[in-house]
PAVO-101720 format. One record per residue (C-alpha): residue in three letters; x, y, z. Coordinates in steps of 0.05 Angstrom, whole numbers, padded with zeros to 5 digits, always signed. Last residue first. Example, Ala and Ser with C-alpha at 12.3 -4.5 7.8 and 13.67 -1.06 7.14 Angstrom:
% PAVO-101720
SER+00273-00021+00143ALA+00246-00090+00156
END
This chain:
% PAVO-101720
SER+03040-01769-02492ARG+03034-01840-02520PHE+03000-01867-02455LEU+03009-01926-02409ARG+03084-01908-02394THR+03138-01941-02350HIS+03211-01911-02358GLN+03189-01836-02375THR+03237-01817-02430GLU+03184-01778-02474HIS+03146-01764-02410LYS+03198-01712-02391MET+03182-01667-02450SER+03107-01673-02441CYS+03118-01656-02365ILE+03153-01593-02386ASP+03100-01575-02436VAL+03044-01585-02383MET+03089-01544-02333LEU+03088-01488-02381ALA+03012-01478-02383ALA+03018-01407-02408ASN+03004-01420-02482SER+02990-01361-02529VAL+02938-01337-02582GLU+02939-01263-02588GLU+02964-01263-02662MET+02904-01306-02680GLU+02853-01259-02652ILE+02813-01280-02591GLU+02735-01271-02592LEU+02709-01341-02601ALA+02763-01370-02559ARG+02749-01327-02502SER+02675-01352-02503ALA+02699-01423-02503THR+02744-01413-02449GLU+02686-01385-02403ALA+02642-01442-02421ILE+02697-01494-02409VAL+02713-01462-02340SER+02638-01457-02322GLU+02629-01531-02332LEU+02696-01553-02301ALA+02666-01568-02232ALA+02617-01616-02264THR+02671-01656-02300ILE+02713-01654-02234ARG+02659-01685-02197GLN+02644-01738-02250GLY+02714-01760-02247ASP+02711-01762-02171THR+02648-01808-02176GLN+02686-01851-02225GLY+02738-01862-02171LEU+02811-01835-02179PRO+02874-01869-02195VAL+02922-01824-02199LEU+02926-01858-02273ARG+02862-01888-02290VAL+02814-01834-02265ALA+02865-01783-02288ALA+02864-01810-02359SER+02786-01805-02360ILE+02790-01734-02334PHE+02843-01721-02390ASN+02793-01745-02444ALA+02740-01708-02414ALA+02776-01641-02417PHE+02783-01646-02492ALA+02717-01672-02503HIS+02686-01614-02466LEU+02730-01569-02504TYR+02708-01593-02568GLY+02635-01586-02553HIS+02643-01516-02532VAL+02678-01499-02596THR+02630-01539-02640ALA+02569-01505-02605GLU+02597-01438-02618LEU+02613-01449-02687GLY+02547-01478-02710ILE+02545-01542-02750GLY+02532-01532-02823HIS+02561-01598-02844GLY+02624-01566-02879ALA+02634-01517-02823ALA+02635-01576-02773ALA+02685-01614-02817CYS+02732-01554-02822GLY+02728-01540-02750VAL+02741-01615-02732ALA+02804-01617-02779VAL+02832-01552-02751PRO+02820-01575-02680TYR+02859-01642-02696THR+02919-01615-02728VAL+02930-01622-02803PRO+03003-01625-02820ALA+03033-01569-02863ASP+03040-01560-02938ARG+02999-01500-02947CYS+02928-01500-02976GLY+02898-01553-03023ALA+02894-01609-02978LEU+02855-01575-02926LEU+02803-01550-02976ASP+02784-01621-02987LEU+02753-01623-02918LYS+02704-01572-02941SER+02676-01620-02991THR+02639-01660-02939THR+02638-01734-02929TRP+02608-01763-02861ALA+02630-01835-02862LYS+02692-01843-02905GLU+02714-01775-02905THR+02701-01769-02829ILE+02744-01835-02815ASP+02803-01807-02854ILE+02797-01737-02826PHE+02794-01754-02757ALA+02851-01801-02762ALA+02894-01750-02793GLY+02877-01695-02741GLN+02884-01745-02685ALA+02956-01762-02708ARG+02971-01688-02714THR+02945-01671-02645GLU+02980-01722-02606LEU+03043-01727-02647ALA+03055-01654-02637LEU+03043-01658-02565GLU+03094-01718-02564ARG+03146-01675-02602THR+03140-01615-02555ALA+03117-01544-02557CYS+03061-01552-02608PHE+03044-01485-02641ALA+03076-01502-02708ALA+03019-01544-02733ALA+02966-01494-02706LEU+03004-01436-02744GLU+03006-01475-02809LYS+02933-01495-02812VAL+02913-01428-02787ASP+02950-01393-02844GLY+02925-01444-02896LEU+02854-01431-02875ARG+02862-01357-02884ARG+02892-01367-02951GLU+02840-01418-02971ASP+02779-01372-02952ARG+02722-01418-02973THR+02675-01370-02930THR+02652-01425-02884CYS+02720-01459-02888ALA+02758-01397-02865ARG+02705-01389-02809HIS+02712-01458-02782ALA+02787-01458-02787GLU+02788-01394-02745ALA+02744-01423-02693LEU+02782-01492-02689PHE+02848-01452-02680ALA+02816-01411-02623ALA+02790-01477-02590ASP+02859-01510-02598ALA+02890-01448-02565LEU+02845-01446-02507GLY+02850-01519-02491ALA+02923-01523-02508GLY+02942-01483-02450HIS+02915-01428-02405GLU+02843-01446-02392VAL+02838-01518-02414THR+02905-01538-02386ASP+02896-01499-02325SER+02827-01537-02311ILE+02861-01602-02324TRP+02916-01589-02274ASP+02868-01558-02222GLN+02822-01615-02226ALA+02875-01666-02221SER+02905-01630-02160SER+02836-01634-02127ALA+02820-01706-02146ASP+02886-01736-02119SER+02958-01739-02136VAL+02978-01692-02190LEU+03046-01659-02185GLY+03073-01724-02154ALA+03124-01734-02211GLU+03093-01800-02238VAL+03025-01763-02236ALA+03053-01704-02276GLN+03088-01751-02320GLU+03019-01786-02340LEU+02988-01715-02346GLY+03036-01699-02405HIS+02980-01694-02453SER+02947-01759-02433TYR+02943-01793-02500THR+02919-01864-02519TYR+02846-01846-02506ALA+02844-01798-02563GLY+02854-01856-02611VAL+02815-01821-02669PRO+02764-01872-02677TYR+02700-01839-02652GLY+02677-01881-02592PRO+02701-01830-02542SER+02647-01781-02570LEU+02670-01717-02604TRP+02652-01740-02679ALA+02584-01773-02658LEU+02563-01717-02611LEU+02574-01667-02665ARG+02537-01706-02716TYR+02476-01716-02671LEU+02478-01643-02647ALA+02478-01621-02720ALA+02419-01665-02736ALA+02379-01646-02680ASP+02390-01570-02694THR+02362-01582-02764MET+02411-01575-02824
END
């Protein structure tokens, strides 16, 4: 595959227009705004940066990388291990819903529009739900899209979705949203590099307030988002 074709597919899959329903999830951010933990552009940037660096951003990117490598070598045991670990890694019911629903939607639409036999490997290994990063990793491997570019693109889309949620929830102006996007450039690059090096037994989640807010969001009275 040419670089242009790989980039085209990656941009298509990770764009807001790809029908995985990413815009319906805030990853606990809605509760953080309700509780006053996020109230302006600065606190929104800090929250999203921490989620990328220390929370699901890093963990998801590591799972994506492992799934990509396993699919590239057709190592079903390795793929089954990461499929199971990623599914078990979600700390709350809503965070599990967020990644599993997007994973299922991603596989459904990708099999119809961008088919690859590598996605079939997921059905044959371990009886565990397929999370979003594992699904993206397998599809990218199947289409010969480079691992580094895929991890970087995934993290950008991960952060961009929460920036969009913050713009609506805080609320912030579009200019503030773009300032946060620009400020996170180095954070995403550094997190992508860490994700490519980390071993599966070293993956952790230190964004504890995100998990707490996700738990509280389950009973939040007025909600725009599913998580």
